[in-house]
C-alpha positions in Angstrom: -51.5 185.9 199.9 -52.3 188.4 197.2 -49.3 188.1 195.0 -50.1 191.4 193.3 -50.5 193.5 196.4 -48.3 196.6 196.2 -46.2 197.2 199.3 -43.7 199.8 200.3 -40.0 199.1 200.0 -39.0 200.3 203.5 -39.2 204.1 203.7 -38.0 204.8 200.1 -41.2 205.7 198.4 -40.6 202.8 196.0 -43.2 200.0 195.9 -43.0 196.4 194.8 -45.6 193.6 194.2 -45.3 190.6 196.6 -44.4 188.5 193.5 -41.6 189.9 191.4 -40.3 188.7 188.0 -36.7 187.7 187.9 -35.3 188.4 184.4 -32.2 186.2 184.4 -33.9 183.4 182.4 -34.9 185.7 179.5 -31.1 186.4 179.1 -30.7 182.9 177.9 -30.0 181.2 181.2 -28.8 177.6 180.4 -30.9 177.4 177.2 -31.8 179.9 174.5 -35.0 181.9 174.9 -35.1 184.4 172.0 -36.7 187.8 171.8 -40.3 186.6 171.2 -40.5 184.2 174.1 -38.9 186.7 176.4 -41.5 189.3 175.4 -44.3 186.8 175.9 -43.0 186.0 179.4 -42.9 189.6 180.5 -46.3 190.4 178.8 -47.9 187.4 180.6 -46.5 188.4 184.0 -47.7 192.0 183.4 -51.2 190.8 182.4 -51.5 188.7 185.5 -50.5 191.7 187.8 -46.7 191.6 188.3 -45.3 195.1 188.6 -41.8 194.4 190.0 -39.0 193.3 187.6 -35.4 192.5 188.4 -32.6 192.3 185.8 -28.8 192.8 185.6 -26.1 193.5 183.0 -24.7 190.0 183.8 -27.8 188.2 182.6 -27.0 187.3 179.1 -24.3 190.0 179.0 -27.0 192.6 178.3 -29.7 190.5 176.6 -31.9 190.5 179.7 -31.8 194.3 180.0 -32.5 194.8 176.3 -35.4 192.4 176.3 -36.8 193.8 179.5 -36.7 197.3 178.2 -38.3 196.4 174.9 -41.2 194.8 176.9 -41.6 197.5 179.5 -41.2 200.7 177.4 -44.5 202.5 177.1 -45.9 201.0 180.3 -46.2 202.9 183.6 -46.5 202.2 187.3 -43.9 199.5 187.6 -40.7 199.0 189.6 -37.5 198.0 187.9 -34.2 196.9 189.6 -30.9 196.3 187.9 -27.4 195.9 189.2 -23.8 197.2 189.1 -20.4 195.6 189.7 -19.9 194.1 186.3 -19.2 196.3 183.3 -19.9 194.9 179.8 -17.1 195.1 177.2 -17.3 194.2 173.5 -16.7 190.5 172.8 -18.3 189.2 169.6 -17.7 185.6 170.3 -18.9 185.4 173.9 -21.5 183.0 175.2 -20.2 181.1 178.1 -21.1 179.3 181.3 -24.7 179.6 182.2 -25.5 182.0 179.3 -26.4 180.3 176.1 -27.0 183.2 173.6 -24.2 185.5 172.4 -24.8 189.1 173.0 -21.6 190.7 171.6 -20.3 191.5 175.1 -18.7 190.0 178.2 -18.7 191.2 181.8 -15.7 192.4 183.7 -15.7 193.3 187.4 -15.8 197.0 188.2 -16.9 198.4 191.6 -15.2 201.7 191.2 -17.1 205.0 191.8 -16.8 206.1 188.2 -17.5 202.5 187.0 -20.8 202.4 188.9 -22.0 205.6 187.4 -21.0 204.5 184.0 -22.7 201.1 184.4 -25.9 202.9 185.5 -25.9 205.0 182.3 -25.1 202.0 180.1 -28.0 200.0 181.7 -30.4 202.8 181.0 -29.2 202.8 177.4 -29.7 199.1 177.0 -33.1 199.3 178.6 -34.1 202.3 176.6 -35.6 203.8 179.8 -34.8 207.0 181.6 -34.9 205.4 185.1 -34.4 202.3 187.2 -35.9 202.4 190.7 -33.5 200.0 192.6 -29.8 199.6 192.0 -28.1 196.6 193.6 -24.4 196.0 194.1 -24.1 192.6 192.4 -22.2 189.8 194.1 -19.4 191.9 195.7 -18.1 188.8 197.6 -14.5 189.2 196.6 -14.7 193.1 196.4 -16.0 194.0 199.8 -13.6 196.9 200.5 -14.1 198.6 197.1 -17.8 198.0 197.2 -17.9 199.8 200.6 -15.6 202.7 199.9 -16.2 203.3 196.1 -19.4 201.7 194.9 -21.6 202.4 197.8 -20.9 206.2 197.9 -21.8 206.3 194.1 -25.1 204.6 194.8 -25.9 206.9 197.7 -25.1 209.9 195.5 -27.4 208.6 192.7 -30.1 208.3 195.3 -29.5 211.8 196.6 -29.6 213.1 193.0 -33.0 211.4 192.4 -31.6 209.1 189.7 -32.6 206.0 191.7 -35.1 205.4 194.5 -33.3 202.7 196.6 -29.7 201.6 197.4 -29.3 197.8 197.6 -27.0 194.8 197.2 -27.8 191.4 195.9 -25.9 188.3 197.0 -26.1 184.6 197.6 -24.8 185.0 201.2 -26.2 186.7 204.2 -23.0 187.5 206.2 -21.7 190.3 204.0 -25.2 191.7 203.5 -25.4 191.9 207.3 -22.2 193.9 207.3 -23.6 196.2 204.7 -26.8 196.6 206.7 -24.8 197.9 209.7 -23.5 200.8 207.7 -27.0 202.3 207.8 -26.8 203.3 204.1 -28.9 200.6 202.4 -32.6 200.6 201.8 -33.1 197.0 200.8 -31.3 193.8 199.9 -31.8 191.0 197.4 -31.0 187.7 199.3 -30.8 184.7 196.9 -31.1 181.2 198.1 -30.4 181.9 201.8 -34.0 182.0 203.1 -35.8 179.0 201.7 -37.5 175.9 202.9 -34.0 174.2 202.7 -31.7 177.0 203.8 -32.7 179.5 206.4 -29.1 180.8 207.1 -30.3 184.3 206.5 -32.5 184.0 209.6 -29.4 183.9 211.8 -28.0 187.3 211.0 -29.4 189.3 208.1 -33.2 189.1 208.6 -33.2 190.2 212.3 -30.8 193.0 211.5 -33.0 194.2 208.6 -36.1 194.0 210.8 -34.5 196.1 213.5 -33.3 198.7 210.9 -36.4 198.8 208.7 -34.4 197.5 205.7 -36.6 195.7 203.2 -35.5 192.2 202.0 -36.4 190.7 198.6 -35.9 187.0 198.4 -34.7 185.2 195.3 -33.6 181.7 194.6 -36.5 180.3 196.6 -36.4 177.0 194.7 -32.6 176.7 195.4 -32.0 176.4 191.6 -34.7 173.7 191.0 -34.9 171.1 193.7 -37.8 172.8 195.5 -39.7 173.1 192.2 -39.7 169.4 191.6 -37.5 167.2 193.7 -38.7 164.1 192.0 -37.0 165.1 188.8 -34.7 168.0 189.6 -32.0 167.4 192.1 -30.0 170.5 191.5 -29.3 172.5 194.6 -27.7 176.0 194.2 -26.5 175.1 190.7 -24.8 171.9 191.6 -25.8 168.3 192.4 -27.7 168.1 195.7 -26.3 166.0 198.5 -28.4 162.9 199.3 -29.7 164.4 202.6 -30.9 167.5 200.8 -32.7 165.4 198.2 -34.3 163.3 200.9 -35.5 166.4 202.8 -37.0 168.0 199.7 -38.8 164.9 198.8 -40.1 164.5 202.4 -41.4 168.1 202.2 -43.1 167.2 198.8 -44.8 164.3 200.4 -46.2 166.4 203.2 -47.4 168.9 200.6 -49.0 166.2 198.6 -51.0 165.0 201.6 -52.6 168.5 201.7 -53.0 168.6 197.9 -50.7 171.6 197.6 -47.7 171.8 195.2 -44.3 172.1 196.9 -43.4 175.0 194.7 -46.3 177.0 196.1 -45.1 176.4 199.6 -41.5 177.3 198.7 -42.6 180.5 197.0 -44.8 181.7 199.8 -42.7 180.6 202.8 -40.2 183.6 202.9 -43.0 186.2 202.9 -44.0 185.2 206.4 -40.9 187.0 207.8 -41.7 190.6 208.6 -38.5 191.9 206.9 -39.4 190.2 203.6 -41.5 192.3 201.2 -41.3 190.4 198.0 -40.2 187.1 196.4 -38.6 187.2 192.9 -39.2 184.2 190.7 -37.2 183.6 187.5 -39.6 183.2 184.5 -38.4 182.3 181.0 -41.8 181.8 179.3 -45.4 182.7 179.4 -46.2 179.3 180.9 -43.6 179.8 183.7 -45.1 183.3 184.4 -48.6 181.9 184.6 -47.4 179.1 186.9 -45.6 181.4 189.3 -48.7 183.6 189.6 -50.8 180.5 190.2 -48.4 179.2 192.9 -48.3 182.5 194.6 -52.1 182.5 194.9 -52.5 179.0 196.2 -54.3 178.8 199.6 -52.0 176.9 201.9 -53.8 175.3 205.0 -52.2 176.0 208.4 -52.1 172.3 209.0 -49.5 171.9 206.2 -47.1 174.2 208.0 -47.8 172.4 211.3 -47.0 169.0 209.7 -43.7 170.3 208.3 -42.8 171.4 211.8 -44.0 168.2 213.5 -42.0 166.2 211.0 -38.9 168.1 211.8 -38.7 169.5 208.3 -39.0 173.1 209.6 -37.8 174.4 213.0 -40.5 175.2 215.5 -40.9 179.0 216.0 -39.9 179.8 212.4 -42.3 182.4 210.8 -44.8 180.7 208.5 -47.7 182.2 206.6 -50.9 182.6 208.4 
């Protein structure tokens, strides 16, 4: 796979590289990053060929957008995605949950039509840019009705006005995204954690629907929050302790990969791209070292025998799309 190949995002005119940079980590996800390390991470990804970047107001309550904008301003020919659904309000004491660096703001839910337009403008202000290419509805799990009746028309209007290039939604589930796909009003989706070596639930509904409709899918969370990066040391699955059967399966996959002298994280990163609906994989990168590693893993040559061994071992279903 050429991780820096530029491919079209459906019929939108927007393009993405096969490997995208997820910008949640530079918002201080779990541990502080700081402005300098964040800039180094983006600079390294750029130098290696990444031209697709994905951020959100939620990530560090604005820190990710500010740091991304500082690193990307003055550059050209890149694709940037951000998200709507959480509006930031002043809070000078906030730094909570997964976010370790105070930003002076906290997120509140807002999928209203006016709220979406306001969030779009505020994201541009934080980024210091005049445009984002892709705008995702961000985690509307408990807000389906308002997302459909208020937020989606706002996104469609922004696309019609030329303010954005693509209408999308990003979620950790495939069922609601499938319902969104059936409206015929979305260009792409960001599917997190539901099309991976350990969880192919998106293959049951969303991916076939998107393939039929020509909707592009971007896959995130392909390491399922860490276990597929290093199951020997990291047994976190979707941000919680992994069940023993999940740990055992991940370690069995790692053993197959080791027999072929291929890192498991390379296999986990490249696996989703074999599906015809998937155009890009977004990997979170918090440092220059992580950016360099992601680029290296995306470029690893994976022998066909490795995929066959995963299937013969019962670790992947027969008939599932695999690279090559």
